[in-house]
C-alpha positions in Angstrom: 4.5 -141.0 -72.4 7.2 -138.4 -72.7 9.6 -140.4 -70.5 9.1 -143.5 -72.7 10.5 -141.5 -75.5 13.8 -141.1 -73.6 13.2 -137.7 -72.1 14.7 -137.5 -68.6 13.5 -134.1 -67.4 10.6 -131.8 -68.4 10.3 -128.3 -67.1 7.1 -126.4 -67.5 6.9 -122.7 -66.7 3.5 -121.5 -65.6 4.2 -117.7 -65.4 3.0 -116.3 -62.1 1.9 -119.7 -61.0 5.4 -121.1 -60.8 7.4 -123.8 -62.4 6.9 -127.6 -62.5 9.8 -130.0 -63.0 9.1 -133.6 -63.9 11.7 -136.4 -63.9 11.4 -140.1 -64.2 11.6 -140.3 -60.4 9.7 -137.3 -59.1 7.6 -134.2 -59.5 8.7 -130.8 -58.1 7.0 -127.5 -57.8 8.8 -124.2 -57.5 6.7 -121.1 -56.6 7.4 -117.8 -58.4 9.2 -115.0 -56.7 6.8 -112.2 -55.9 7.6 -109.1 -57.9 5.7 -106.2 -59.5 5.4 -107.4 -63.1 5.5 -104.7 -65.8 6.2 -106.6 -69.0 6.3 -110.4 -69.4 7.5 -110.4 -73.0 10.8 -112.2 -72.7 10.3 -114.0 -69.3 10.3 -117.5 -70.9 13.4 -116.8 -73.0 15.2 -115.4 -70.0 14.2 -118.5 -67.9 15.4 -120.9 -70.6 18.8 -119.1 -71.1 19.4 -118.6 -67.4 18.5 -122.3 -66.7 21.1 -123.5 -69.3 23.7 -121.0 -67.9 23.1 -122.3 -64.4 23.4 -125.9 -65.4 26.6 -125.2 -67.4 27.9 -123.4 -64.4 27.6 -126.4 -62.2 24.3 -125.8 -60.3 22.2 -128.9 -59.8 18.8 -129.2 -61.4 16.8 -127.7 -58.5 19.1 -124.8 -57.9 19.3 -124.1 -61.7 15.5 -123.8 -61.7 15.6 -121.3 -58.8 18.3 -119.3 -60.5 16.3 -119.2 -63.8 13.2 -118.2 -61.8 15.2 -115.4 -60.3 16.3 -114.2 -63.7 12.8 -114.4 -65.1 11.3 -112.6 -62.1 13.7 -109.7 -62.5 13.0 -109.6 -66.3 9.3 -108.9 -65.8 9.9 -105.9 -63.6 11.2 -103.9 -66.5 9.5 -102.6 -69.7 11.0 -103.6 -73.0 13.0 -106.6 -74.4 16.6 -105.3 -74.0 15.9 -103.7 -70.6 14.4 -106.9 -69.3 17.7 -108.8 -69.3 19.4 -108.4 -66.0 23.2 -108.8 -65.5 24.4 -112.0 -63.9 25.4 -110.3 -60.6 21.8 -109.0 -60.1 20.4 -112.4 -60.7 23.0 -114.1 -58.4 22.1 -111.7 -55.6 18.4 -112.6 -55.8 19.3 -116.3 -56.1 21.4 -116.1 -52.9 18.6 -114.3 -51.1 16.2 -117.0 -52.1 18.6 -119.7 -50.9 18.9 -118.0 -47.6 15.2 -117.7 -47.2 14.8 -121.5 -48.0 17.4 -122.4 -45.4 15.6 -120.3 -42.8 12.4 -122.2 -43.5 14.0 -125.5 -42.6 
């Protein structure tokens, strides 16, 4: 269906249920990062922008999704639109923590 139209990658965010990434070759699921959510108003926008930033910065698809999930997770811990946007350093710190946890699981 969607791939027949020329789409190569589809990313579906499911809020607290995680993120699904579909490609022509595979399906991947990424769980959310557990946080105390306060306001989810801009989480999707933060995910999208952070995902594009991560790809443009050279991260591969899977790491870009994790980076975007980190940014979105941080965004929901704060009340208000402007306050919800974290600086890149804070997102990067959480991203590195998630990468370390994944490596320890292996």
